[in-house]
C-alpha positions in Angstrom: 110.5 74.6 147.0 112.7 77.7 147.2 114.1 77.1 143.7 110.5 77.0 142.3 109.5 80.2 144.3 112.5 82.1 143.0 111.9 81.1 139.9 107.9 81.8 139.7 108.8 85.1 141.3 111.4 86.0 138.9 109.2 85.0 136.1 106.2 87.2 137.0 108.6 90.6 137.4 109.6 89.8 134.2 106.3 89.5 132.3 105.3 92.3 134.1 108.3 94.6 132.6 107.6 93.0 129.2 104.1 94.2 129.5 105.2 97.6 130.6 108.2 97.9 127.6 105.7 96.5 125.1 102.8 98.9 126.1 105.2 101.9 126.2 106.5 100.9 122.9 103.3 100.4 121.4 102.7 104.1 123.0 105.4 105.7 121.6 104.9 104.1 117.7 101.5 104.9 117.8 102.4 108.8 118.7 104.5 109.1 116.1 102.2 107.4 113.8 99.4 109.7 114.2 101.2 112.6 113.0 99.4 112.4 109.6 99.0 116.1 109.4 102.3 116.8 108.9 104.3 117.8 105.9 105.0 115.1 103.9 108.7 115.0 101.9 109.2 115.0 98.2 109.0 110.7 96.9 111.8 109.4 95.2 111.6 109.1 91.5 111.1 105.7 89.3 113.6 105.4 86.5 110.6 103.8 84.6 109.9 107.4 83.4 107.2 107.7 81.2 108.5 108.9 78.6 106.3 108.3 75.1 104.5 111.4 74.9 104.3 112.5 71.5 106.4 109.3 70.1 106.3 109.4 66.2 103.9 106.6 64.9 104.4 104.1 61.5 102.5 107.4 59.9 104.5 110.7 60.9 105.9 112.8 58.7 108.6 115.2 58.4 109.3 118.2 56.2 111.7 120.9 55.2 110.2 124.4 54.7 113.0 124.8 52.0 111.7 121.9 50.0 108.3 121.1 51.1 106.1 118.7 49.0 102.4 120.0 47.4 103.6 123.6 47.0 105.3 126.2 45.1 109.2 126.2 45.1 110.1 128.8 47.6 111.2 132.3 46.4 115.3 133.0 47.8 114.0 136.7 47.3 111.0 136.6 49.3 111.3 138.9 52.3 110.5 135.7 54.6 112.7 133.3 52.8 115.4 134.1 55.5 113.9 133.6 58.4 112.0 130.4 57.4 114.7 128.8 55.3 115.8 126.3 58.2 112.7 125.0 59.4 111.7 121.9 59.7 108.3 120.8 60.9 107.1 116.8 62.1 103.6 115.4 62.9 103.8 112.3 64.6 100.5 111.0 63.0 98.7 111.6 59.5 96.8 108.1 59.3 94.0 105.9 61.0 92.8 109.4 62.6 89.8 110.5 64.3 88.7 113.3 66.5 92.0 113.0 68.8 95.2 115.3 69.4 98.6 115.2 67.3 101.7 116.1 67.9 103.4 119.0 65.8 106.9 119.7 66.6 109.3 122.2 64.4 112.6 123.3 64.9 115.4 125.8 63.1 113.0 129.0 63.7 113.5 132.4 64.8 112.5 132.4 68.9 109.2 134.3 69.3 109.6 137.2 71.3 109.0 136.8 75.5 105.8 137.7 76.7 104.1 138.5 73.5 103.2 137.2 70.0 104.6 140.0 67.7 106.5 138.0 64.9 107.9 134.6 64.7 105.1 132.2 65.4 103.3 129.6 63.8 99.4 129.4 62.4 98.0 126.2 61.9 94.3 124.7 60.7 92.5 122.0 59.4 91.4 121.7 56.0 89.8 119.4 53.1 90.7 119.7 49.5 92.0 117.9 46.1 94.5 114.8 46.8 96.7 116.6 43.9 96.5 120.4 44.4 95.7 120.3 48.1 93.5 123.0 49.7 92.7 126.5 48.8 92.3 129.2 51.6 88.5 129.0 51.3 88.9 125.3 52.0 90.5 125.7 55.3 88.4 126.0 59.1 90.2 129.5 59.8 89.2 133.0 61.2 86.9 132.4 64.4 89.2 133.3 67.5 87.4 135.0 70.7 87.8 138.7 71.3 90.8 138.0 73.6 92.8 136.2 71.4 92.4 138.8 68.5 93.5 141.4 71.0 96.1 139.9 71.9 97.5 139.4 68.1 98.4 141.8 65.4 95.5 143.3 63.4 93.9 140.5 61.4 96.5 138.0 62.0 93.6 135.1 63.3 91.5 136.6 60.9 89.7 135.6 57.1 89.7 139.3 56.0 92.3 141.2 54.0 92.9 144.9 53.7 93.0 145.9 50.1 96.4 146.3 48.5 98.4 145.2 51.6 99.4 142.4 49.7 101.3 142.6 46.2 100.6 139.3 45.3 96.9 139.1 46.6 93.6 139.3 43.8 91.2 141.2 45.5 88.6 139.6 43.2 84.8 139.8 43.5 84.9 136.6 44.8 86.4 137.6 47.8 84.0 140.9 48.4 82.2 141.0 51.6 78.4 141.5 50.4 78.0 145.4 51.4 75.3 145.9 53.8 72.2 147.9 53.0 73.3 151.1 54.6 76.3 151.3 52.6 76.4 149.7 49.7 79.6 151.0 48.2 81.5 149.5 51.0 84.4 147.4 49.3 85.5 144.7 52.3 87.3 141.5 51.1 87.5 138.7 53.0 88.3 134.8 52.2 84.6 133.0 52.0 84.2 129.6 53.6 83.7 126.4 51.1 81.7 123.5 52.8 82.9 120.0 51.5 79.2 119.9 49.4 80.6 122.6 47.5 78.3 125.3 49.6 80.0 128.4 50.0 79.4 131.0 52.6 81.0 134.4 54.0 79.8 134.3 57.5 81.2 130.7 58.8 79.3 131.1 62.1 76.9 128.6 60.3 79.4 126.2 60.5 82.3 126.9 63.1 82.6 129.3 66.0 85.5 129.9 68.2 83.4 127.3 70.8 84.1 124.5 68.6 87.0 125.5 65.8 90.1 123.6 65.9 92.3 126.2 64.8 95.5 127.1 66.2 96.2 131.0 66.2 99.1 131.2 67.5 102.2 129.1 68.7 105.1 129.9 70.4 108.8 129.2 69.1 111.4 128.7 72.1 114.6 130.5 72.6 116.3 127.4 70.7 114.4 127.6 68.1 112.1 124.7 68.3 108.5 124.4 69.8 105.7 121.5 70.2 102.0 122.1 70.2 99.2 119.2 70.4 96.3 120.1 67.2 93.1 118.6 67.5 92.2 116.7 64.5 88.4 116.8 63.7 86.5 114.6 61.7 83.3 114.4 60.3 81.0 113.8 63.3 82.8 116.9 65.0 83.6 118.8 61.9 80.8 117.9 58.9 81.7 121.0 56.6 85.3 119.5 56.5 83.7 116.0 55.9 86.7 114.0 57.0 86.3 110.0 57.3 83.3 110.6 55.4 84.1 111.1 51.5 86.5 110.8 48.6 88.3 114.5 49.2 91.5 114.5 50.8 91.8 116.4 54.7 94.7 118.2 55.3 96.9 120.2 57.8 98.4 123.2 56.9 101.1 125.3 58.9 102.1 128.4 58.2 105.0 129.9 59.6 104.9 133.7 60.5 108.2 135.3 59.9 109.3 139.1 61.2 107.8 141.0 58.0 104.2 142.0 56.4 102.9 140.5 53.3 104.3 143.4 52.0 107.9 143.3 53.2 107.7 145.9 56.0 109.6 144.9 59.0 107.5 144.6 62.1 110.2 146.8 64.0 109.0 149.6 61.7 105.4 149.1 62.3 103.8 151.5 65.0 102.4 149.1 67.6 105.2 147.1 66.6 102.7 143.6 65.6 102.8 141.8 62.6 99.7 142.0 60.8 98.0 140.3 58.1 96.2 136.5 57.3 97.6 133.9 56.8 95.0 133.3 54.0 96.5 136.3 52.6 98.4 135.0 49.2 102.1 136.0 50.1 101.5 134.6 53.7 99.8 131.3 51.7 103.0 131.0 50.0 104.7 129.9 52.9 102.9 127.1 53.7 103.6 123.0 54.7 101.0 120.7 53.8 100.0 117.3 55.2 97.6 115.3 53.8 96.0 113.1 56.5 94.0 109.9 56.3 91.2 109.7 58.5 89.4 106.2 60.1 85.4 106.4 58.4 82.8 106.8 60.4 80.8 104.1 61.8 81.4 100.3 62.3 81.0 99.9 58.4 79.1 96.5 59.2 77.2 95.5 56.5 73.2 95.9 56.4 71.1 92.8 58.1 73.9 92.0 60.3 72.3 91.0 63.6 72.6 93.0 66.4 73.9 92.5 69.9 74.1 94.7 72.6 76.6 95.3 75.5 77.1 97.2 78.5 79.8 98.7 80.4 81.7 101.4 81.8 83.7 103.9 80.0 87.1 102.5 80.9 86.4 99.6 78.1 84.8 102.2 75.8 87.9 103.1 73.5 88.5 99.3 72.9 84.8 98.4 72.2 84.3 101.7 69.7 87.9 100.2 67.8 86.9 96.5 67.9 83.3 96.8 66.6 84.2 96.9 63.3 86.7 94.2 63.2 83.6 92.2 64.8 82.1 93.0 61.8 82.7 89.5 59.4 80.9 87.4 62.6 77.6 88.0 60.8 76.5 90.4 64.1 76.8 94.2 64.7 77.7 94.7 68.2 76.3 97.5 70.0 77.8 99.2 73.0 75.9 101.3 75.3 78.6 103.2 77.7 76.6 103.5 81.5 77.8 103.2 85.0 79.0 100.2 86.8 76.5 99.8 89.0 73.9 100.1 86.3 75.6 97.6 84.2 75.6 95.2 87.0 72.4 95.5 87.6 71.5 95.2 83.9 72.7 91.9 84.1 70.4 90.1 86.3 67.3 92.7 85.4 63.9 91.2 84.6 63.7 93.3 81.8 63.5 92.0 78.5 65.9 92.3 76.4 68.2 93.7 78.9 72.1 93.1 78.1 73.7 90.3 79.7 77.0 90.6 79.4 78.5 93.8 80.9 82.1 95.4 81.5 82.8 96.2 84.6 85.6 96.5 87.4 84.4 94.7 90.6 81.6 91.8 90.4 78.3 91.6 91.6 77.5 91.2 95.4 76.1 88.0 96.8 72.8 89.8 97.7 72.4 91.3 94.1 73.7 88.4 92.2 71.3 86.2 93.9 70.5 82.8 92.4 72.0 83.7 89.2 75.3 82.7 87.6 77.7 85.1 87.0 81.2 84.1 84.9 84.0 86.6 84.8 87.3 87.0 82.6 89.5 89.8 82.7 89.3 91.7 79.1 91.3 95.1 79.3 94.0 96.5 81.4 94.0 100.8 81.8 94.7 103.2 84.5 93.3 106.3 85.9 95.4 109.1 85.4 96.1 112.8 86.2 96.5 114.3 82.3 97.4 118.1 82.2 98.3 120.2 79.8 100.4 123.4 81.2 102.3 125.8 79.2 105.1 127.7 81.3 103.9 131.2 82.7 107.7 132.7 84.7 107.6 135.8 86.5 109.3 138.7 84.8 112.4 138.2 86.9 113.0 134.6 86.7 115.6 133.5 84.5 113.9 131.2 82.7 111.1 133.4 81.4 112.8 132.6 77.7 110.6 129.2 78.2 107.2 130.9 78.7 104.8 129.6 76.7 106.2 126.4 76.4 104.5 123.2 77.6 105.4 121.6 81.2 106.9 118.2 80.2 107.1 117.0 84.3 104.5 116.6 86.8 104.1 115.1 90.3 100.9 114.6 92.3 100.6 112.9 95.9 97.1 111.6 97.4 96.9 115.0 99.9 97.4 117.1 96.8 94.3 115.3 94.4 92.1 115.3 97.4 93.1 119.1 98.0 91.6 119.8 94.7 88.4 117.7 94.8 87.3 119.1 98.1 87.7 123.2 96.8 89.9 123.9 99.1 92.2 126.4 97.6 90.3 129.8 96.8 90.8 129.7 93.5 88.2 126.8 93.2 85.6 128.6 95.5 83.0 131.5 94.2 84.3 134.6 95.0 87.5 132.9 96.2 86.2 132.3 99.9 85.8 134.7 102.8 85.5 133.1 105.7 88.5 130.7 107.5 90.2 128.2 106.5 89.6 129.3 103.0 90.5 132.8 103.3 94.1 131.3 104.7 94.2 128.8 102.4 96.7 129.0 99.3 95.3 130.6 96.3 95.9 127.8 94.0 98.1 124.8 94.0 100.8 126.9 92.2 101.3 128.4 95.4 100.7 125.5 97.5 103.7 125.0 99.5 103.6 121.0 99.4 102.9 121.5 95.3 106.0 123.7 95.0 108.0 121.2 97.3 107.3 117.9 94.5 107.5 120.6 91.8 110.5 122.9 91.9 110.0 124.7 88.6 106.4 126.3 89.9 108.5 128.3 92.5 108.9 130.4 89.6 105.5 130.6 88.2 102.9 133.7 87.9 101.1 133.6 91.7 97.9 133.9 90.1 98.7 131.0 87.8 95.9 128.6 88.5 94.0 125.6 86.5 90.7 125.7 86.3 90.0 123.2 89.1 90.6 119.5 88.6 88.3 118.3 85.7 86.2 115.2 86.8 83.2 113.6 85.1 79.9 113.3 86.6 78.0 110.4 87.9 79.1 106.9 89.8 81.4 104.4 88.9 84.0 102.6 90.0 86.8 104.3 88.7 85.9 107.3 90.8 85.3 104.6 93.9 89.1 103.4 93.4 90.3 107.4 93.6 88.5 107.5 97.1 90.1 104.3 98.4 93.7 105.7 97.5 92.8 108.8 98.7 91.5 107.0 102.5 94.4 104.6 102.2 96.9 107.4 102.1 97.2 108.9 105.4 98.2 112.2 104.9 95.4 113.0 102.6 93.2 110.8 105.1 93.7 113.2 108.1 93.3 115.9 105.6 89.8 114.9 104.7 89.2 114.8 108.0 89.7 118.4 109.2 93.7 118.2 110.1 95.9 121.0 108.3 98.6 119.7 105.7 101.4 120.7 107.8 101.3 124.3 106.0 98.1 125.4 107.6 95.8 124.5 105.0 92.5 122.6 105.9 89.9 121.4 103.6 86.8 123.3 102.8 84.6 122.6 105.7 81.7 122.3 103.1 82.8 118.4 102.6 83.2 117.6 106.3 79.7 116.7 106.9 80.6 113.8 104.0 82.8 112.5 106.0 85.2 111.2 102.9 87.9 110.2 104.8 86.0 107.3 105.6 82.8 107.1 103.6 82.8 104.9 100.6 82.4 107.4 97.6 81.5 106.5 94.2 81.2 110.2 92.9 82.9 113.6 93.1 80.8 115.6 94.7 80.8 119.5 94.5 79.6 120.6 97.8 80.0 124.0 98.3 77.1 126.4 98.3 78.3 129.6 98.1 78.0 132.2 95.4 79.0 135.6 93.7 78.3 138.4 92.5 81.0 141.1 91.1 78.3 144.1 91.4 74.5 145.1 92.4 73.9 145.1 88.4 74.7 141.4 88.5 71.2 139.7 89.9 70.9 137.5 92.8 72.9 134.6 93.4 75.4 135.1 91.6 77.3 132.3 90.0 77.7 129.3 92.2 80.4 126.5 91.9 78.6 124.5 89.2 79.1 127.3 87.2 82.7 127.8 88.0 83.8 124.2 88.6 81.4 122.7 85.9 81.0 118.9 85.7 82.3 117.2 82.5 80.5 114.2 80.8 82.9 111.2 81.0 86.5 111.2 80.9 87.2 111.9 77.5 85.0 114.9 77.5 87.6 116.3 80.3 90.6 115.1 78.6 89.2 116.8 75.1 88.6 119.7 77.5 91.7 119.9 78.9 94.0 119.8 75.8 91.6 122.3 74.6 92.4 124.8 77.5 88.6 125.1 78.5 86.7 123.6 80.9 83.3 125.3 80.6 83.6 127.9 83.6 80.6 130.4 83.0 81.2 133.2 85.3 81.2 136.5 83.1 77.4 138.0 83.1 75.9 139.1 79.6 73.3 141.6 80.4 73.3 141.5 76.3 72.4 138.0 75.9 68.3 137.0 75.7 68.0 136.3 78.3 70.8 137.7 80.1 72.9 135.2 81.9 76.4 134.0 82.8 78.9 133.0 79.9 82.3 131.6 79.1 84.9 133.8 78.0 86.2 130.8 75.8 89.7 128.6 75.6 92.3 129.9 77.8 94.6 131.9 75.8 98.0 130.4 73.9 100.6 130.5 76.0 98.9 130.7 79.6 96.6 127.3 79.2 96.7 125.3 82.8 94.4 122.2 82.9 94.2 119.1 84.8 91.6 116.3 84.3 91.0 113.5 86.2 90.7 110.8 82.9 91.7 107.8 81.9 95.4 106.7 80.2 93.1 105.8 76.4 91.6 109.1 76.8 94.3 111.5 77.7 96.9 109.6 74.6 94.2 110.0 72.4 94.2 114.0 73.1 97.9 113.8 73.4 98.1 115.3 77.0 100.7 114.5 79.1 100.0 112.2 82.3 101.4 113.4 86.4 103.7 110.9 88.3 101.4 110.0 91.0 103.3 109.1 94.7 101.9 105.2 95.6 101.7 103.9 98.9 105.5 102.6 99.3 106.3 106.7 98.8 107.8 106.6 95.6 107.1 108.7 92.6 105.7 106.6 89.5 104.1 107.1 86.2 101.4 105.3 84.5 104.1 103.2 82.0 103.0 99.8 81.5 105.7 98.0 83.6 104.2 100.1 86.7 100.5 99.5 86.2 101.1 95.7 85.2 102.8 95.2 88.4 100.1 96.6 90.4 97.4 94.5 88.4 99.6 91.2 89.0 99.0 92.0 92.8 95.6 92.7 93.2 93.8 90.2 95.8 90.8 88.2 94.6 87.8 89.6 95.9 85.3 87.7 98.4 82.5 87.9 96.4 84.1 86.3 93.3 87.4 84.8 93.3 87.7 85.1 89.5 88.2 89.0 89.9 91.0 90.6 91.2 90.2 94.0 92.9 92.1 97.2 93.8 93.6 96.7 97.4 93.9 100.8 98.4 96.6 99.5 101.1 99.0 97.7 99.3 102.7 99.0 99.5 104.2 97.5 96.7 107.6 98.5 95.0 107.0 100.0 91.2 103.4 99.8 91.3 101.4 102.7 89.6 98.7 103.2 92.1 95.6 103.7 90.1 95.5 100.5 87.8 92.4 99.4 86.4 91.3 95.7 85.1 88.0 95.5 83.5 86.3 92.5 83.5 83.3 90.7 81.1 80.6 89.8 83.3 78.4 87.4 81.7 75.1 86.0 83.0 75.2 82.5 81.9 71.8 81.1 82.6 69.4 84.2 81.8 71.1 84.7 78.0 69.8 83.3 75.2 71.7 80.3 72.9 72.2 83.4 70.5 73.4 85.3 73.0 75.8 82.9 74.3 77.1 82.4 70.5 77.6 86.2 70.2 79.4 86.4 73.5 81.9 84.0 72.8 82.6 85.1 69.3 83.4 88.7 71.2 85.3 87.0 73.8 87.5 85.6 71.1 88.0 88.5 69.0 89.0 90.1 72.5 91.3 87.3 73.2 92.7 87.4 69.5 92.9 90.4 67.1 91.9 92.6 69.9 95.1 92.1 71.6 97.0 93.6 68.5 97.9 97.3 69.5 97.3 99.6 67.0 95.1 103.2 66.1 93.6 101.3 63.0 90.0 100.2 63.3 89.9 96.8 65.1 93.2 97.2 67.0 93.8 97.6 70.9 93.6 101.3 71.4 97.0 103.1 72.5 96.7 103.8 76.5 95.5 100.0 76.7 98.2 97.2 77.7 98.0 93.7 75.8 96.6 91.6 78.2 99.2 88.7 79.5 98.7 85.4 78.3 96.9 84.2 81.7 94.4 86.5 81.2 93.8 85.6 77.3 93.2 82.2 78.4 90.8 82.9 80.9 89.0 84.9 77.9 89.5 81.7 75.6 88.0 79.5 78.6 84.7 81.4 79.0 84.2 82.0 75.5 84.5 78.0 75.3 82.2 77.6 78.1 79.6 79.7 76.1 79.7 77.3 73.4 79.1 74.3 75.0 75.4 73.6 76.3 76.0 70.8 78.6 79.0 73.0 80.6 76.1 75.9 80.4 73.6 73.4 81.5 76.0 72.0 84.6 76.4 75.7 85.5 73.0 76.6 86.1 70.4 76.0 89.0 68.8 72.4 88.2 65.6 74.0 89.9 62.7 75.5 87.2 65.8 76.0 84.7 65.1 77.2 81.4 67.5 75.4 78.7 69.6 77.9 76.8 67.5 78.7 73.9 65.1 80.9 75.9 65.0 83.2 78.6 64.6 82.5 82.1 60.8 83.6 82.9 61.7 84.4 86.8 64.5 86.5 87.6 65.5 89.0 89.7 63.7 92.0 90.4 64.9 94.9 89.0 66.5 97.4 91.7 65.5 101.1 91.6 69.6 101.8 90.1 67.9 100.3 86.9 65.9 103.5 86.9 67.0 106.7 85.3 69.6 108.0 87.8 69.9 111.5 88.7 73.0 113.9 89.1 75.3 112.0 91.6 76.9 114.3 93.8 76.7 112.8 97.0 78.2 109.9 98.8 77.1 106.2 98.9 77.3 104.2 102.1 76.4 100.9 100.6 79.4 101.0 97.8 81.6 98.6 100.0 85.6 99.0 99.3 87.5 96.0 97.4 88.1 93.1 100.2 91.4 92.3 100.3 91.7 88.3 100.4 94.3 86.2 98.9 96.4 87.6 96.2 96.1 86.9 92.5 98.6 83.9 91.2 101.5 85.3 90.4 105.0 84.6 89.0 106.1 87.4 91.3 104.8 88.0 94.6 103.7 91.3 96.2 106.4 92.7 98.4 105.6 94.6 101.4 108.2 97.9 101.5 111.0 97.6 103.6 112.3 99.8 105.9 114.6 101.8 106.2 115.9 101.7 102.6 113.5 99.2 100.6 115.2 97.4 97.4 113.3 96.3 94.5 113.1 92.1 94.4 111.4 92.1 90.7 111.8 88.7 89.0 110.2 89.6 85.5 112.2 92.8 83.6 109.1 92.9 81.5 106.7 93.7 84.3 109.2 95.0 87.1 110.2 99.0 86.7 113.6 99.7 87.5 113.1 101.5 91.0 116.6 104.1 92.0 117.7 103.3 95.7 115.0 104.5 98.0 115.4 106.9 101.0 113.5 106.6 104.6 110.5 108.5 104.0 111.2 111.1 106.9 110.8 114.9 107.5 111.8 117.3 110.4 107.9 117.7 110.8 106.9 114.0 110.6 109.8 112.3 112.3 109.8 108.5 112.9 112.1 108.6 116.0 109.4 107.9 118.3 108.0 104.8 116.4 111.4 103.3 115.9 112.2 103.6 119.5 108.9 102.4 120.4 109.6 99.5 118.3 112.8 98.7 119.3 111.7 98.9 122.9 108.7 96.4 122.1 111.1 94.3 120.5 114.1 93.7 122.4 113.0 94.6 125.3 109.4 93.5 126.0 108.9 90.4 123.8 112.2 89.1 125.6 110.8 89.2 129.0 107.7 87.9 128.1 109.1 85.4 126.6 111.3 84.4 129.7 108.8 85.7 132.0 106.4 82.8 130.5 108.9 79.9 130.9 110.4 80.5 134.5 106.8 80.8 135.7 105.9 77.1 133.8 109.6 75.6 135.4 108.9 76.7 138.6 105.3 74.7 138.5 107.0 71.8 137.1 109.7 71.8 139.8 106.4 71.9 142.4 105.6 68.7 140.7 
């Protein structure tokens, strides 16, 4: 009996000690983990970096200046020969072009003087002309610089105008004479007119193009080592009808004019009063120095035969580039497939809509919830893999005292961002992103821009040498609602540092969120758009009428992700904050594109758009604390571990909390969603043909029409099998009938007469700049079946356990994520106490108490 009492009392004491130890340990762990608003360290880097930017395609061309094709033989006695003779120019793509970016690079050139474009730079333009002889100056889109750009360069360097007798090789004919004004009929001024592809010739080129839509590059810099790189945006006939590229038999051309250190008459720049090179590249002597590259554009339109039946599909933007390419390849099916790019919510609504003529196939990222689906039968199959990226176009702008100053104007090749930096950009928390710069705390105490943010500089040390006034024109984001936008917010809300910042805590350096965004509760509220909540306005002086310009003038929305990428490549956000009292009516206007050598644009877009316009993409810090580029390996690794949706197990959905080594945090999957029972027999047949194309020819990567465009990933065999399986179902009337409800079910030959009532989202939607409470975070159910299971990040030194080299990137050794400001010592002590003392005590105490009861019996 005494023994039993002893065991019982000892057991009770151990349980009490165990509870105390466990509770104390948990408190210490919680206290340590709660300090998420402190500084965040630089993340380790994954070896699988994104190094494909600007890589040559099968149609890449390279020419040496000394023996270039399509031009007259070089004259060794010309004033520019010695400066240009060693130049080699390459273009990474010359065929299957559309409106897109191509990389133009060169070597062997003389360096451009630091800080100015006084001489030794390159000028690039797009032209049309004869296949054999090439273009003439009249056939080139050139000569519409902004006033700021014209002032940055020498006299007429960016223009079409000529000065009488400045060029001994130039013929000053009546054809080049500018029509004199009535007030001065004897004026003799000369300029190259522009000839439209239809043969029309005009002196005033503004009838066809202006500084707002030209693609000319007035000046591109050569670095100290004699090399240079620039992205040139080619334009097809949809964007430049006056050139006709992609619609006519005449050829299109890229013309590169290297400028040396002498004017057309041989005068050295050093002998000129202003020390600036002068004269148009179209002037005869300068034109002789050109290199020409013939360009082959894709034909405009789908080219489907007239009389084809039409079938309309709808879906989100992440699939638009693929669908646009596949439309031509699908023509042979006998059906012309139309495509309407709409938001995910609208697409989901449409396939269950009661409206006649509504599409019954939509491409979306997440399934219809049960309450929206009702009794409709929706079948899904994965159709595309893509990723959301932060694309950028940044040219170096070092301080005068920097040792790197000779690299000014060259492209930044590497950029790393984490979730909290993205949160800062999306909430106008930098002073430069607020009208007037923010005059009240906490904004006035925040960094001027991301460049002066210590957190950003820690991740990107190169920017410590940048001018303090350097800044992007905000983060370019698209208007409206989408699953892609929701995924970005889910990522931010799952990151403890970003979440704390969005909730109002400082970042460890004293920076806090713009208070205008606190009421939106972005740290927890499901959000599908990018609100611009700061309603402050600013005017420079009393001459500017009230209220001045606001956030949407300073940081305007983009129409979609593709426009965001295109504007970033151009260096123009569309910001309108310059008051022009001479406009009718007076209004705020844009200053135009940023000047060469000082471009700084970042955009939230998709990988396909970034690739199309030649933009680099930032590395992102993933949930495991690694710096990850959006490579095929990293995107596939993330998608392969997506969990199944509780709304429909056929869909794998994004899991923001997943901590997987080597995974890119913003990978995306597009699904073809088909309302099987509401589709007609014709629709089912056409949808099946579409899915079979997507599973077959559509998986062949390439730039040509019908191919899988760059930026998309080739689907794995399991996804291809699902596409084919769904296509087979759609052509099997018995299986379709078995899939559909038996009560009041029409046959597949006719649509159902009674469908779900359309919801309000079917109606035209207004500017969505507020959060949506009814947007559910994707559930995290069982993971997708995969040969490679997800790996939870071990501590303190996790190692990747990749089993498939085609998917898992090689990961550098990862150090524990800890800093003096965010110490994990308390967490580790707490966890150790709880596990080493608390748990054994609880177990021992329970055993002894049970032992005492058995002794009593």
